[in-house]
C-alpha distance (Angstrom), angle and dihedral (degrees) to the residues before:
residue distance angle dihedral
M1 . . .
K2 3.80 . .
E3 3.82 89.2 .
A4 3.81 93.2 57.4
N5 3.78 92.0 91.3
E6 3.81 95.8 52.5
Q7 3.81 112.1 116.1
P8 3.86 99.6 -125.4
R9 3.78 92.0 49.0
R10 3.81 91.7 48.3
V11 3.81 91.8 50.1
A12 3.80 91.3 51.0
Y13 3.81 91.5 45.2
F14 3.79 95.3 52.0
A15 3.83 96.6 37.7
W16 3.81 96.3 51.8
P17 3.83 98.8 79.1
G18 3.80 90.3 49.9
I19 3.79 91.8 49.3
V20 3.80 91.1 52.0
V21 3.82 92.6 48.9
G22 3.82 89.8 45.2
F23 3.80 91.6 51.7
Y24 3.79 93.2 56.4
S25 3.81 93.6 38.0
Y26 3.79 91.3 56.3
F27 3.80 90.2 66.7
Y28 3.80 87.6 59.8
F29 3.81 93.3 44.4
V30 3.79 93.9 51.8
S31 3.81 96.1 49.6
G32 3.80 106.3 22.3
N33 3.81 93.7 -124.0
W34 3.79 140.7 50.2
K35 3.81 94.0 -110.9
Y36 3.82 90.8 88.6
Y37 3.81 90.4 60.5
F38 3.81 103.0 35.2
D39 3.82 95.5 45.1
G40 3.80 89.9 50.9
E41 3.80 94.4 -124.7
W42 3.81 89.9 143.7
A43 3.80 91.1 59.0
T44 3.80 95.4 55.8
E45 3.81 100.0 45.2
R46 3.78 113.6 128.0
N47 3.79 128.7 -153.1
L48 3.80 95.2 26.1
P49 3.82 96.3 -179.5
S50 3.80 89.1 65.9
L51 3.83 90.1 55.8
M52 3.82 95.3 54.6
L53 3.80 94.0 89.3
K54 3.82 96.9 41.9
P55 3.83 117.3 107.8
G56 3.79 111.5 -65.8
F57 3.80 99.1 -162.5
T58 3.79 129.7 34.5
F59 3.80 89.4 -143.2
A60 3.85 94.5 47.0
P61 3.82 108.6 30.8
A62 3.82 92.9 171.5
I63 3.82 90.4 73.1
P64 3.84 111.2 83.0
R65 3.81 122.0 -134.8
V66 3.79 92.4 -112.3
V67 3.83 88.5 64.4
A68 3.81 99.5 31.1
A69 3.81 98.1 57.5
P70 3.84 97.3 54.3
L71 3.81 90.4 38.6
T72 3.80 90.2 56.4
L73 3.81 92.3 50.9
I74 3.81 92.4 47.5
V75 3.81 93.8 48.8
F76 3.80 94.2 46.8
G77 3.80 91.5 43.4
A78 3.79 91.1 53.5
């Protein structure tokens, strides 16, 4: 309990809910609907390295997935 006030632990504690919401939201951002997540399409994709440079957001296709996924987690975590 005495470590609860330490800065790194507080950052992790308060950022975690945002990271979880950002993780699930990214599935919507990458496809534009929830079908991609709920149908499990993301779990059966093959040749993932070839998908890294595909559009990461439906609303900003110039940003590749390799940048968009961590960016989403950072923004939601903040």
